[in-house]
GUDRENRO-914077 format. One line per field, with one value per residue (C-alpha): residue in one letter; y, x, z; residue number from 1. Coordinates in nm, 2 decimals. Example, Ala and Ser with C-alpha at 12.3 -4.5 7.8 and 13.67 -1.06 7.14 Angstrom:
2
res <- (a, s)
yy <- (-0.45, -0.11)
xx <- (1.23, 1.37)
zz <- (0.78, 0.71)
n <- (1, 2)
//
This chain:
292
res <- (m, k, r, i, e, p, d, r, c, p, a, v, t, g, a, s, a, y, d, c, l, v, p, p, a, n, p, s, a, p, k, l, a, l, s, t, s, s, v, y, p, e, s, t, a, a, g, f, a, l, a, r, q, l, g, f, d, g, i, e, l, m, v, g, m, d, p, a, s, a, d, v, d, a, v, e, r, l, a, e, y, h, e, v, p, v, l, a, i, h, a, p, t, l, l, l, t, q, r, t, w, g, p, d, p, w, e, k, l, e, r, s, a, m, a, a, h, q, l, g, a, k, v, v, v, v, h, p, p, f, r, w, q, r, s, y, a, s, g, f, t, e, g, i, r, r, l, e, a, t, t, g, l, v, f, a, v, e, n, m, y, p, w, r, g, p, g, g, g, e, v, r, a, y, a, p, t, w, d, p, s, q, l, d, c, e, h, l, t, l, d, l, s, h, a, a, t, a, r, q, c, s, v, a, l, v, h, d, w, g, e, r, l, a, h, v, h, l, t, d, g, t, s, g, a, t, d, e, h, l, l, p, g, a, g, d, q, d, a, a, g, v, l, a, a, l, t, a, n, r, y, s, g, h, v, v, i, e, i, q, t, r, g, l, d, r, g, a, r, v, q, a, l, t, d, a, l, a, f, a, r, q, h, l, v, a, v, a, g, r, v, s)
yy <- (0.98, 1.18, 1.29, 1.65, 1.71, 1.90, 2.17, 2.24, 2.24, 2.55, 2.78, 2.74, 2.90, 2.64, 2.35, 2.09, 1.96, 1.64, 1.85, 1.86, 1.48, 1.41, 1.50, 1.73, 1.55, 1.53, 1.62, 1.37, 1.09, 0.85, 1.00, 0.86, 0.76, 0.65, 0.35, 0.41, 0.07, 0.19, 0.37, 0.11, 0.09, 0.46, 0.56, 0.65, 1.01, 0.98, 0.84, 1.16, 1.40, 1.23, 1.21, 1.59, 1.65, 1.45, 1.55, 1.24, 1.31, 1.13, 0.82, 0.46, 0.39, 0.06, 0.00, -0.20, -0.08, 0.10, 0.21, 0.56, 0.39, 0.22, 0.56, 0.72, 1.06, 1.06, 0.97, 1.27, 1.51, 1.40, 1.43, 1.79, 1.89, 1.79, 1.86, 1.52, 1.33, 0.97, 0.80, 0.44, 0.23, -0.12, -0.31, -0.50, -0.83, -0.93, -1.23, -0.97, -0.76, -1.03, -0.86, -0.50, -0.39, -0.72, -1.08, -1.09, -1.02, -0.87, -0.62, -0.52, -0.45, -0.26, -0.05, 0.01, 0.13, 0.37, 0.52, 0.55, 0.75, 0.98, 1.02, 1.08, 0.78, 0.58, 0.25, -0.02, -0.28, -0.64, -0.96, -1.29, -1.49, -1.74, -2.11, -2.12, -1.85, -2.09, -1.91, -1.58, -1.75, -1.95, -1.60, -1.37, -1.28, -1.23, -1.03, -0.81, -0.74, -0.65, -0.40, -0.23, -0.20, -0.06, 0.15, 0.30, 0.23, 0.01, -0.31, -0.41, -0.76, -0.78, -1.05, -1.27, -1.58, -1.95, -2.00, -2.23, -2.48, -2.56, -2.80, -2.56, -2.72, -2.50, -2.45, -2.37, -2.06, -1.88, -2.00, -2.06, -1.92, -1.66, -1.53, -1.30, -1.31, -1.65, -1.51, -1.34, -1.00, -0.66, -0.48, -0.60, -0.47, -0.55, -0.58, -0.63, -0.80, -1.04, -1.14, -1.20, -1.42, -1.61, -1.62, -1.43, -1.14, -0.80, -0.66, -0.95, -0.91, -0.56, -0.65, -0.96, -0.80, -0.51, -0.29, -0.51, -0.35, -0.09, -0.01, -0.10, -0.14, -0.01, -0.21, -0.52, -0.87, -1.14, -1.46, -1.58, -1.76, -1.45, -1.12, -0.86, -0.52, -0.39, -0.04, -0.05, -0.15, -0.35, -0.67, -0.88, -0.74, -0.46, -0.19, 0.06, -0.16, -0.17, 0.20, 0.20, -0.07, 0.14, 0.45, 0.27, 0.13, 0.47, 0.33, 0.58, 0.43, 0.52, 0.39, 0.34, 0.31, 0.03, -0.07, -0.24, 0.01, -0.18, -0.20, 0.15, 0.46, 0.78, 0.93, 0.61, 0.55, 0.92, 0.85, 0.52, 0.68, 0.97, 0.73, 0.53, 0.85, 0.98, 0.65, 0.64, 1.00, 0.97, 0.67, 0.79, 1.14, 1.00, 0.75, 1.00, 1.23, 0.99, 0.87, 1.21)
xx <- (2.05, 2.30, 2.17, 2.20, 2.27, 1.99, 2.20, 2.32, 1.98, 1.90, 1.65, 1.30, 1.00, 0.79, 1.01, 1.13, 1.48, 1.37, 1.22, 1.58, 1.62, 1.31, 1.30, 0.99, 0.70, 0.64, 0.27, 0.23, 0.36, 0.14, 0.06, 0.27, 0.09, 0.20, 0.03, -0.06, 0.08, 0.43, 0.43, 0.31, 0.33, 0.29, -0.07, -0.30, -0.26, 0.11, 0.08, -0.11, 0.13, 0.44, 0.28, 0.22, 0.58, 0.74, 0.55, 0.37, 0.05, -0.18, -0.25, -0.37, -0.57, -0.50, -0.84, -0.78, -0.45, -0.57, -0.90, -0.90, -0.85, -1.19, -1.38, -1.43, -1.52, -1.19, -1.00, -1.19, -1.08, -0.72, -0.74, -0.87, -0.65, -0.34, -0.45, -0.36, -0.61, -0.71, -0.64, -0.72, -0.88, -0.72, -1.02, -0.97, -0.94, -0.60, -0.57, -0.52, -0.82, -1.07, -1.29, -1.27, -1.61, -1.77, -1.67, -1.88, -1.62, -1.90, -1.98, -1.61, -1.61, -1.94, -1.82, -1.49, -1.68, -1.88, -1.55, -1.40, -1.71, -1.70, -1.33, -1.31, -1.09, -1.14, -0.98, -1.05, -0.76, -0.88, -0.71, -0.83, -1.04, -0.90, -0.99, -1.18, -1.42, -1.60, -1.91, -1.72, -1.48, -1.74, -1.90, -1.59, -1.54, -1.91, -1.94, -1.64, -1.77, -2.12, -1.96, -1.76, -2.09, -2.29, -2.04, -1.85, -1.53, -1.22, -1.18, -0.83, -0.74, -0.39, -0.14, -0.06, 0.17, 0.17, 0.23, 0.52, 0.57, 0.89, 1.01, 0.95, 0.62, 0.32, 0.03, -0.31, -0.43, -0.63, -0.92, -0.93, -0.58, -0.34, -0.27, -0.54, -0.42, -0.61, -0.94, -1.19, -1.13, -1.09, -0.86, -0.54, -0.31, 0.07, 0.25, 0.64, 0.70, 0.41, 0.57, 0.91, 0.76, 0.57, 0.91, 0.75, 0.90, 0.73, 0.84, 0.71, 0.35, 0.35, 0.36, 0.16, -0.15, -0.15, -0.46, -0.59, -0.30, -0.49, -0.26, 0.08, 0.24, 0.60, 0.83, 1.06, 1.16, 1.41, 1.22, 1.23, 1.00, 0.84, 0.68, 0.95, 0.82, 1.18, 1.27, 1.24, 1.55, 1.68, 1.54, 1.53, 1.23, 1.40, 1.17, 1.33, 1.25, 0.88, 0.85, 1.02, 0.78, 0.49, 0.58, 0.64, 0.29, 0.14, 0.00, -0.25, -0.31, -0.15, 0.18, 0.18, 0.49, 0.42, 0.72, 0.81, 0.94, 0.83, 1.17, 1.29, 1.26, 1.10, 1.42, 1.51, 1.13, 1.14, 1.46, 1.32, 1.01, 1.21, 1.44, 1.15, 0.97, 1.29, 1.36, 1.00, 1.02, 1.37, 1.29, 0.93, 1.07, 1.37, 1.17, 0.87, 1.11, 1.22, 0.88, 0.69)
zz <- (-0.46, -0.27, 0.06, 0.18, 0.55, 0.72, 0.85, 0.49, 0.35, 0.14, 0.33, 0.21, 0.39, 0.56, 0.46, 0.70, 0.70, 0.52, 0.21, 0.11, 0.09, -0.14, -0.51, -0.59, -0.71, -1.08, -1.17, -1.41, -1.20, -0.98, -0.63, -0.36, -0.04, 0.29, 0.45, 0.81, 0.87, 0.80, 1.10, 1.36, 1.65, 1.63, 1.58, 1.28, 1.38, 1.38, 1.03, 0.91, 1.07, 0.91, 0.58, 0.61, 0.73, 0.49, 0.18, 0.09, -0.15, 0.06, 0.28, 0.26, 0.58, 0.73, 0.92, 1.24, 1.32, 1.62, 1.75, 1.56, 1.22, 1.25, 1.36, 1.02, 1.16, 1.36, 1.04, 0.85, 1.12, 1.09, 0.73, 0.73, 1.03, 0.84, 0.48, 0.38, 0.17, 0.21, -0.12, -0.06, 0.22, 0.32, 0.44, 0.78, 0.61, 0.76, 1.01, 1.30, 1.21, 1.20, 1.46, 1.33, 1.21, 1.30, 1.19, 0.88, 0.57, 0.33, 0.62, 0.63, 0.27, 0.27, 0.55, 0.37, 0.08, 0.30, 0.47, 0.13, 0.00, 0.33, 0.30, -0.07, -0.14, -0.47, -0.41, -0.15, -0.10, 0.00, 0.06, -0.07, 0.17, 0.41, 0.35, 0.66, 0.52, 0.29, 0.22, 0.17, -0.05, -0.27, -0.36, -0.36, -0.71, -0.77, -0.45, -0.55, -0.90, -0.73, -0.49, -0.78, -0.96, -0.68, -0.52, -0.81, -0.64, -0.73, -0.51, -0.57, -0.47, -0.32, -0.41, -0.11, -0.09, 0.03, 0.40, 0.47, 0.74, 0.94, 0.65, 0.36, 0.26, 0.16, 0.39, 0.21, 0.38, 0.12, -0.08, -0.36, -0.40, -0.27, -0.62, -0.73, -1.10, -1.10, -0.99, -1.23, -1.06, -1.26, -1.04, -0.85, -0.59, -0.63, -0.32, -0.39, -0.05, -0.09, -0.43, -0.29, -0.04, -0.31, -0.50, -0.79, -1.00, -0.96, -1.27, -1.45, -1.27, -1.38, -1.75, -1.70, -1.52, -1.74, -1.72, -1.42, -1.20, -1.00, -0.70, -0.58, -0.24, -0.28, -0.04, -0.09, 0.00, -0.03, -0.13, 0.24, 0.44, 0.59, 0.48, 0.53, 0.38, 0.35, 0.22, -0.17, -0.32, -0.02, -0.15, -0.47, -0.62, -0.85, -0.69, -0.94, -1.24, -1.11, -1.10, -1.46, -1.58, -1.42, -1.59, -1.93, -1.92, -1.81, -1.50, -1.34, -0.99, -0.67, -0.53, -0.16, 0.06, 0.29, 0.49, 0.82, 1.08, 1.40, 1.56, 1.49, 1.73, 1.58, 1.44, 1.24, 1.14, 0.99, 0.82, 0.67, 0.54, 0.39, 0.22, 0.06, -0.05, -0.22, -0.38, -0.53, -0.64, -0.79, -1.00, -1.11, -1.19, -1.39, -1.60, -1.65, -1.80, -2.05, -2.16, -2.15)
n <- (1, 2, 3, 4, 5, 6, 7, 8, 9, 10, 11, 12, 13, 14, 15, 16, 17, 18, 19, 20, 21, 22, 23, 24, 25, 26, 27, 28, 29, 30, 31, 32, 33, 34, 35, 36, 37, 38, 39, 40, 41, 42, 43, 44, 45, 46, 47, 48, 49, 50, 51, 52, 53, 54, 55, 56, 57, 58, 59, 60, 61, 62, 63, 64, 65, 66, 67, 68, 69, 70, 71, 72, 73, 74, 75, 76, 77, 78, 79, 80, 81, 82, 83, 84, 85, 86, 87, 88, 89, 90, 91, 92, 93, 94, 95, 96, 97, 98, 99, 100, 101, 102, 103, 104, 105, 106, 107, 108, 109, 110, 111, 112, 113, 114, 115, 116, 117, 118, 119, 120, 121, 122, 123, 124, 125, 126, 127, 128, 129, 130, 131, 132, 133, 134, 135, 136, 137, 138, 139, 140, 141, 142, 143, 144, 145, 146, 147, 148, 149, 150, 151, 152, 153, 154, 155, 156, 157, 158, 159, 160, 161, 162, 163, 164, 165, 166, 167, 168, 169, 170, 171, 172, 173, 174, 175, 176, 177, 178, 179, 180, 181, 182, 183, 184, 185, 186, 187, 188, 189, 190, 191, 192, 193, 194, 195, 196, 197, 198, 199, 200, 201, 202, 203, 204, 205, 206, 207, 208, 209, 210, 211, 212, 213, 214, 215, 216, 217, 218, 219, 220, 221, 222, 223, 224, 225, 226, 227, 228, 229, 230, 231, 232, 233, 234, 235, 236, 237, 238, 239, 240, 241, 242, 243, 244, 245, 246, 247, 248, 249, 250, 251, 252, 253, 254, 255, 256, 257, 258, 259, 260, 261, 262, 263, 264, 265, 266, 267, 268, 269, 270, 271, 272, 273, 274, 275, 276, 277, 278, 279, 280, 281, 282, 283, 284, 285, 286, 287, 288, 289, 290, 291, 292)
//
């Protein structure tokens, strides 16, 4: 997509300079959300502000990223102030958020469901259990089904990857597996960077998972030893092909931009998020036009 320089942007009342860099949304395409983790180390509040500024359709809230993210009333005020809806809740089931909302993983998921109901989100993203969470792991699939039945929400289990030691050998970090497609779970989240680290093909996963695919983290990776969360199109996961496959399959979930911008200043971070949103809109619009 050709970038238009901000000073040459056609005058549009109320538009920012970045509006000219992003194709218009296709109303029949999946909603495009911004994960608040994409603005780290900036705050959850900054995530809402940037989502509004750049034209995202909503937010995926990464609970535990900062104190405000775990304060549901504060998040509700941010959503109302910026007029940006919360479309998904990412439960605090990461290694670095083990103490957010208490140490009990089931309490974390129950509180995530309560947050989703208060904020109007329909999806809760959850990671597979760690191997040391033995009790949680032993009843994980049954518990996820119970939560879906009692809350009416989608609990979409995210694909992870094997941890690798210095010599390249795999370290068992998740139980029973890092691959949620092997679990008896109805709904799955596809993260392209995690697929790259696991040395999987995201396009193949879209087709293999079929209707189980409920949520997508649009990013990229290069099949290395670390989870990179590159800009979509900057890795080996054929992000454009993933968006084409989603549209061809008439995917009805959300697509969430989840990229790593930690080492960037504010200007570079805004540009990276703008480029990611433009990439997603460009490919979803183009393919949706051929399918519809």
